[in-house]
N, C-alpha and C positions, 0 to 999 in steps of 0.2 A: 577446597577448590583452588587451583592455581590461577595465575594472572590471565592466562589465555582462556581458560574456561569461563572466568568472570566476564571477560570482554565479549565472549560469544553469547553468554546469557543476556547481556545488555543489548547486543545486536538483535536478538530475537524479539525483544520488546519493541524495537523501532520498526515502523513500516519500511519495507524495501522499495515499495512502489505504490502508486495510486491508480485505481482504475475508475473509468467514468462511463455512464450510460445516460441516455435520455429517458424521460419519464415513461414513455410508451414502449420502450425496448425491453426485450427479455435477455438480450445478450450484452455482455460488457464489451465495449468497443475500443477502448484505448487505455494505455497505461503510460505513466511517466514517473520519474523519481521526484518531480516537483508537484506538490499538491495544488498550488495556485494555477498552474497551467492547465490542469485537468478541470478545475473549478470554473475557469473562464469559459469553457466550451460545453461542459455537460451538466445536467441537472443533478444527478446522483453520483457522489464520489465516495469510494470506499478504500481503506488501506489494504495493502497486501503484505503479509508477513512471511518470513523465511520458512516457518513451520506453522502448522495448524495448532491452535491452542487446545 
């Protein structure tokens, strides 16, 4: 694996964004690249990755 491929693989492991929703909601409402800003507003916070695992 070359350097670019290695870098890409590392990126896939990192969340690209965070989504948030309230406890009663079925829909995800908001996303941000900063986990803390989503945590301040919403009850449930989940990471979003570049590719599905």
